[in-house]
C-alpha positions as CSV (number, residue, x, y, z in Angstrom):
1,M,0.0,0.0,0.0
2,K,1.5,3.3,-1.2
3,I,0.4,6.6,0.4
4,T,1.0,10.1,-0.9
5,Y,0.3,13.1,1.3
6,V,-0.3,16.5,-0.4
7,M,0.2,19.7,1.5
8,G,0.3,23.4,0.5
9,T,3.2,24.5,2.7
10,D,6.8,23.5,3.5
11,I,6.9,20.8,6.2
12,R,9.7,22.7,8.0
13,T,7.2,25.5,8.8
14,G,6.3,23.2,11.7
15,R,2.8,24.7,12.5
16,G,-0.5,22.8,12.6
17,S,-0.8,20.9,9.3
18,E,3.0,20.4,9.1
19,N,3.0,18.8,12.6
20,I,0.1,16.6,11.7
21,L,2.0,15.3,8.7
22,I,5.2,14.8,10.7
23,N,3.3,12.6,13.1
24,Y,1.5,10.7,10.4
25,I,4.9,9.7,9.1
26,K,6.7,9.3,12.4
27,Y,4.2,6.8,13.7
28,S,3.2,5.2,10.4
29,T,2.4,1.5,10.5
30,I,3.7,1.0,6.9
31,K,7.2,1.3,5.5
32,K,8.4,4.9,5.1
33,S,9.6,3.9,1.6
34,D,5.9,3.5,0.7
35,I,5.1,7.1,1.7
36,S,5.5,10.1,-0.6
37,I,5.1,13.8,0.3
38,V,4.1,16.7,-2.0
39,Q,5.0,20.0,-0.4
40,N,5.1,23.6,-1.4
41,H,8.2,25.7,-1.0
42,S,7.8,28.4,1.6
43,S,10.0,31.1,2.9
44,S,7.9,31.4,6.1
45,P,9.9,31.1,9.4
46,H,10.7,27.5,10.1
47,R,10.1,25.9,13.5
48,L,11.7,22.7,12.3
49,S,15.2,22.3,10.9
50,T,15.9,20.3,7.7
51,E,17.8,17.8,9.9
52,E,14.8,17.3,12.2
53,V,12.5,16.8,9.2
54,N,14.9,14.4,7.5
55,K,15.2,12.3,10.7
56,V,11.4,11.7,10.6
57,I,10.8,11.2,6.9
58,N,14.0,9.3,6.2
59,G,13.2,6.8,3.4
60,S,10.1,8.7,2.2
61,K,10.0,10.4,-1.2
62,I,9.5,14.2,-1.1
63,Y,8.4,16.4,-4.0
64,T,8.7,20.2,-3.6
65,F,6.5,22.4,-5.9
66,P,7.2,26.1,-6.1
67,T,4.6,28.8,-5.6
68,Y,4.4,31.0,-8.7
69,F,1.9,33.5,-7.6
70,K,1.8,34.7,-4.0
71,L,-0.5,37.0,-2.2
72,T,0.7,40.4,-3.4
73,K,0.6,43.8,-1.8
74,I,-2.3,44.7,-4.0
75,A,-4.3,41.9,-2.6
76,T,-3.5,42.9,1.0
77,L,-4.9,46.3,0.3
78,L,-8.3,44.8,-0.5
79,K,-10.7,44.5,2.4
80,D,-10.3,41.1,4.2
81,G,-13.4,39.0,3.3
82,S,-14.5,41.2,0.4
83,V,-15.6,39.6,-2.9
84,L,-12.5,41.0,-4.6
85,R,-10.1,39.7,-2.0
86,V,-11.6,36.2,-2.0
87,A,-11.9,36.1,-5.8
88,F,-8.2,37.3,-6.1
89,N,-7.0,34.5,-3.7
90,I,-9.0,31.8,-5.5
91,A,-7.6,33.0,-8.8
92,L,-4.0,32.9,-7.5
93,V,-4.5,29.3,-6.4
94,K,-5.9,28.3,-9.8
95,L,-3.1,30.0,-11.7
96,N,-0.6,28.1,-9.6
97,L,-2.3,24.9,-10.3
98,I,-2.4,25.5,-14.1
99,I,1.4,26.3,-14.2
100,L,2.2,23.3,-12.0
101,S,0.1,20.9,-14.1
102,I,2.2,22.0,-17.2
103,K,5.7,22.3,-15.7
104,F,5.4,19.2,-13.4
105,K,3.3,17.0,-15.7
106,K,5.7,14.1,-15.6
107,T,6.1,14.2,-11.8
108,I,2.4,14.5,-11.2
109,N,1.7,11.5,-13.6
110,Y,4.4,9.5,-11.8
111,I,2.8,10.2,-8.4
112,C,-0.7,9.3,-9.8
113,K,0.6,5.9,-11.1
114,N,2.6,5.0,-8.0
115,S,0.0,5.8,-5.3
116,D,-2.8,3.7,-3.9
117,I,-4.2,6.5,-1.8
118,I,-3.6,10.2,-2.1
119,Y,-4.5,12.1,1.1
120,F,-4.9,15.9,0.8
121,I,-4.1,18.0,3.8
122,A,-4.4,20.9,1.3
123,N,-7.6,20.1,-0.6
124,E,-7.0,22.8,-3.2
125,Y,-4.4,20.6,-4.9
126,I,-6.9,17.8,-5.7
127,P,-7.4,19.1,-9.3
128,L,-3.8,18.3,-10.1
129,F,-4.5,14.6,-9.4
130,K,-8.1,14.3,-10.6
131,N,-7.2,11.8,-13.3
132,S,-5.4,9.4,-10.9
133,K,-6.9,6.0,-10.3
134,A,-5.7,6.2,-6.7
135,I,-8.3,6.8,-3.9
136,K,-8.4,10.5,-3.3
137,I,-9.1,11.5,0.3
138,G,-9.9,15.1,1.2
139,S,-9.5,16.3,4.8
140,N,-11.1,18.5,7.4
141,H,-7.7,20.1,8.2
142,C,-8.2,23.2,5.9
143,I,-11.9,22.8,4.9
144,N,-14.8,23.0,7.2
145,P,-17.9,21.0,5.9
146,K,-20.0,23.2,8.1
147,A,-19.6,26.0,5.6
148,I,-21.8,24.2,3.1
149,F,-24.7,23.3,5.4
150,D,-24.8,25.9,8.2
151,K,-25.9,29.3,7.1
152,T,-24.8,30.8,10.5
153,Y,-21.2,29.8,9.6
154,R,-19.4,32.9,8.3
155,H,-17.8,31.7,5.1
156,H,-17.7,33.6,1.8
157,Y,-20.0,32.1,-0.8
158,L,-17.1,32.0,-3.4
159,H,-15.1,29.8,-1.0
160,V,-18.2,27.5,-0.6
161,L,-18.6,27.2,-4.4
162,N,-14.9,26.4,-4.7
163,E,-14.9,23.8,-1.9
164,K,-17.9,22.1,-3.4
165,R,-15.9,21.6,-6.6
166,Y,-13.1,19.9,-4.5
167,Y,-15.7,17.6,-2.9
168,K,-16.8,16.4,-6.3
169,L,-13.3,15.2,-7.1
170,M,-12.9,13.2,-3.8
171,D,-13.5,9.5,-3.1
172,G,-13.6,10.1,0.6
173,F,-13.3,12.7,3.3
174,H,-11.6,12.7,6.7
175,F,-14.0,14.4,9.1
176,F,-13.1,15.6,12.6
177,P,-15.6,14.4,15.3
178,S,-17.2,17.8,15.6
179,N,-18.3,17.5,11.9
180,S,-19.3,13.8,12.0
181,K,-23.0,14.8,11.5
182,Y,-22.1,15.8,7.9
183,V,-20.8,12.3,6.9
184,K,-24.0,11.2,5.4
185,R,-24.8,14.5,3.8
186,L,-21.4,14.6,2.1
187,Y,-21.5,10.9,1.3
188,K,-18.4,9.4,-0.3
189,P,-17.6,5.6,-0.2
190,Y,-14.4,6.2,1.8
191,N,-15.5,8.7,4.4
192,F,-14.2,8.3,8.0
193,V,-14.2,10.2,11.3
194,L,-11.0,10.7,13.3
195,S,-9.6,13.3,15.7
196,N,-6.1,14.9,15.5
197,G,-3.5,13.9,18.1
198,V,-0.6,15.2,20.2
199,D,2.8,14.0,21.1
200,T,2.4,13.3,24.8
201,N,6.1,12.5,25.2
202,V,6.9,16.1,24.2
203,F,3.9,18.0,25.6
204,K,3.6,17.0,29.2
205,P,2.8,18.8,32.5
206,R,5.0,20.4,35.1
207,Y,3.6,19.5,38.5
208,N,3.8,21.5,41.8
209,K,4.0,24.9,40.0
210,N,4.7,28.1,42.0
211,R,1.5,30.0,41.3
212,K,2.4,33.4,42.7
213,I,2.2,34.8,39.1
214,I,-0.6,33.3,36.9
215,K,0.7,33.0,33.4
216,F,-1.8,33.1,30.5
217,F,-0.6,31.8,27.1
218,F,-1.4,32.1,23.4
219,V,0.4,30.4,20.5
220,A,-0.8,30.3,16.9
221,A,-0.5,32.4,13.7
222,L,-0.6,36.0,14.9
223,T,-3.6,37.0,12.7
224,I,-7.0,38.5,13.5
225,P,-8.9,35.3,12.6
226,K,-6.8,33.3,15.1
227,G,-8.0,35.8,17.8
228,I,-4.8,37.5,18.9
229,K,-6.4,41.0,18.6
230,T,-9.4,39.8,20.6
231,L,-7.0,38.5,23.2
232,T,-4.9,41.6,23.5
233,D,-8.1,43.8,23.6
234,S,-9.3,41.6,26.5
235,W,-6.0,41.8,28.3
236,Q,-6.0,45.6,28.1
237,L,-9.4,45.7,29.9
238,I,-7.9,44.0,33.0
239,K,-6.9,46.8,35.4
240,N,-5.0,44.8,38.0
241,K,-2.1,43.0,36.4
242,E,0.2,42.7,39.5
243,E,0.0,38.9,39.7
244,I,-0.7,37.9,36.1
245,E,1.3,37.8,32.8
246,L,0.4,37.2,29.2
247,H,2.9,35.1,27.1
248,I,2.6,35.0,23.3
249,A,4.4,32.9,20.7
250,G,4.1,32.7,16.9
251,T,4.3,35.0,13.9
252,G,2.0,36.6,11.4
253,T,0.5,39.9,10.2
254,M,0.1,41.1,13.8
255,T,3.7,40.5,14.9
256,S,4.7,44.1,14.9
257,Y,1.6,45.1,16.9
258,I,2.4,42.4,19.5
259,K,6.1,43.5,19.7
260,N,5.1,47.1,20.4
261,L,2.7,46.0,23.2
262,A,5.4,43.9,24.7
263,K,7.8,46.9,24.8
264,N,5.7,48.5,27.5
265,R,6.5,46.6,30.7
266,E,3.2,47.8,32.3
267,N,1.3,45.7,29.8
268,K,2.8,42.5,31.3
269,I,3.0,41.0,27.8
270,F,5.9,38.8,26.9
271,Y,6.6,37.9,23.2
272,H,8.6,34.8,22.5
273,G,8.7,34.7,18.7
274,V,8.7,31.4,16.8
275,L,9.9,28.6,19.0
276,P,11.3,25.2,18.1
277,T,9.1,22.3,19.5
278,K,11.1,21.6,22.6
279,K,11.3,25.2,23.7
280,L,7.6,25.6,22.9
281,A,6.8,22.6,25.1
282,T,8.8,24.1,27.9
283,L,6.9,27.4,27.6
284,Y,3.5,25.5,27.8
285,R,4.7,23.8,31.0
286,N,5.6,27.1,32.6
287,C,2.2,28.6,32.0
288,D,-1.2,28.0,33.6
289,V,-4.1,29.0,31.3
290,F,-4.3,28.8,27.6
291,V,-6.6,31.4,26.0
292,Y,-7.6,30.8,22.4
293,P,-10.4,33.1,21.0
294,S,-10.0,31.9,17.4
295,K,-12.7,32.0,14.7
296,A,-10.6,30.2,12.1
297,D,-10.0,26.6,13.1
298,T,-11.3,23.2,12.1
299,F,-9.4,21.6,14.9
300,S,-6.9,23.4,17.1
301,L,-3.7,21.4,17.7
302,T,-2.5,24.1,20.1
303,V,-5.5,23.5,22.3
304,L,-4.6,19.8,22.4
305,E,-1.0,20.6,23.2
306,A,-2.1,22.9,26.0
307,L,-4.3,20.2,27.5
308,S,-1.5,17.7,27.3
309,S,0.8,20.2,29.0
310,G,-1.6,20.4,31.9
311,L,-3.0,23.9,31.2
312,Y,-6.6,24.9,31.8
313,V,-8.1,26.1,28.5
314,L,-10.4,29.0,27.6
315,A,-11.4,28.1,24.0
316,S,-13.5,30.1,21.6
317,D,-17.2,29.0,21.4
318,F,-16.4,28.7,17.7
319,L,-14.8,25.4,18.6
320,V,-17.9,24.0,20.4
321,G,-18.2,20.3,19.5
322,T,-14.5,19.8,19.1
323,F,-13.3,19.4,22.7
324,D,-16.6,18.6,24.5
325,D,-15.1,15.6,26.3
326,F,-12.5,17.9,27.9
327,K,-15.2,20.3,28.9
328,S,-17.3,17.6,30.6
329,R,-14.2,16.7,32.7
330,G,-13.6,20.3,33.8
331,Y,-10.3,20.7,31.8
332,L,-11.7,23.3,29.3
333,E,-14.5,25.8,28.9
334,Y,-15.9,27.5,25.8
335,I,-16.1,31.2,25.9
336,N,-17.7,34.0,23.9
337,R,-15.2,36.0,21.8
338,N,-16.4,39.3,23.4
339,P,-13.3,41.0,25.0
340,L,-15.4,42.1,28.0
341,I,-16.4,38.5,28.7
342,I,-12.9,37.1,28.2
343,S,-11.2,39.7,30.4
344,K,-13.7,39.1,33.2
345,R,-13.2,35.3,33.0
346,M,-9.4,35.7,33.0
347,S,-9.6,37.9,36.1
348,E,-11.9,35.4,37.9
349,I,-9.5,32.5,37.3
350,A,-6.5,34.6,38.4
351,V,-8.2,35.5,41.7
352,S,-10.0,32.3,42.7
353,K,-7.5,29.8,41.2
354,K,-10.3,27.2,41.5
355,E,-9.8,25.9,37.9
356,L,-6.0,25.5,38.6
357,K,-6.6,23.1,41.5
358,R,-7.9,20.3,39.3
359,N,-6.1,16.9,39.0
360,I,-3.5,17.7,36.3
361,K,-2.1,14.2,36.3
362,K,-5.5,12.8,35.5
363,Q,-5.9,15.3,32.7
364,Y,-2.6,14.3,31.2
365,E,-3.4,10.6,31.4
366,Y,-6.7,11.2,29.6
367,V,-5.0,12.9,26.8
368,K,-2.3,10.3,26.6
369,N,-4.8,7.4,26.5
370,N,-7.1,8.9,23.9
371,Y,-5.2,11.5,21.8
372,D,-1.5,10.4,21.6
373,W,-0.3,10.4,18.0
374,K,0.6,6.7,18.2
375,I,-3.1,5.9,18.8
376,I,-4.5,8.4,16.3
377,T,-2.0,7.4,13.5
378,K,-2.7,3.7,14.0
379,K,-6.4,4.4,13.5
380,L,-5.6,6.4,10.3
381,Y,-3.6,3.6,8.7
382,D,-6.3,1.1,9.7
383,E,-8.7,3.2,7.7
384,F,-6.3,3.3,4.7
385,R,-5.9,-0.5,4.8
386,K,-9.7,-0.9,4.7
387,M,-9.9,1.4,1.7
388,D,-7.1,-0.4,-0.1
389,I,-8.7,-3.8,0.5
390,S,-12.1,-2.6,-0.5
391,S,-10.9,-0.9,-3.8
392,K,-9.0,-4.0,-4.8
393,K,-12.0,-6.2,-4.3
394,I,-14.0,-3.9,-6.6
395,E,-11.3,-4.2,-9.2
């Protein structure tokens, strides 16, 4: 059984989707020589070194495609979410695909012929492989099926039309548990439901913390959709910051804004930049509460990393349905994205410390027994085997 993973970024970027792929390969239950990776060259800051990546994917084939058209300064001047901005972005993707299909025709044909299953972390690349006889599996990583069926979900209609086109080319779709209700409505013969995971050997708690200073933490792309502006607005509303700190890691369009806030010591904001995995895990362990007011996630890996690291989590109500098992156990709560509500809740936690007195060891064990990447990846390859066996029976 030969698997090809297709992503739209450079694996060394080391953020959400890249970490997912790293672990799919690291804990694969098939030979690494039977795995291929299609990635997109990126100049973004790298959390992972080439050596770290090579150590994991050693034996796997890797194909790197260039990006011919990037988001230009002209596009960034257009209003975020406007028809022109969305149409411009979609057009750039299509132009890239057209050029790739011409310049890399032989490579694409080779991948098509030598894959049993092609799994798309970046679904927008599926048109490149539409003629392949391999089973084509789309994923929930970068597309939310909710956009098609739920009118309350804020998603531009042009994106919806574009994503419907991708669905038509798929043979199956990997749904996250929060979207399992759409499995029958988006019926494909090889649909399956599976959560993301976390490396519990890396992200683990620090017990017996000194809680004189309560440390709140945020890590993700520093962009408005991920909630960093909502968080800093909430933080500014807290008047008494004598015994609290806000720690931020990551990079993005709001980086300069965060750096400027951190320069003022009275803000009690500490910016850590882009951290390699081990240093990031240490920072998690040294903090107490993870605050994540995002409106742009299908499944937040950082929330799972925080839970594995023993932090209490305030997650955006946008993520309702994703971490309900943690909520029922008292490890997480969903919160409205209103800065007034968030600031009030952060202050309450800092004063009472009630949420910080839960059984952290029990929380970690729950994550380890249910969400460790070894467990999740085994389930993924079990699904792949079922597909492979089923397709060969049909043949």
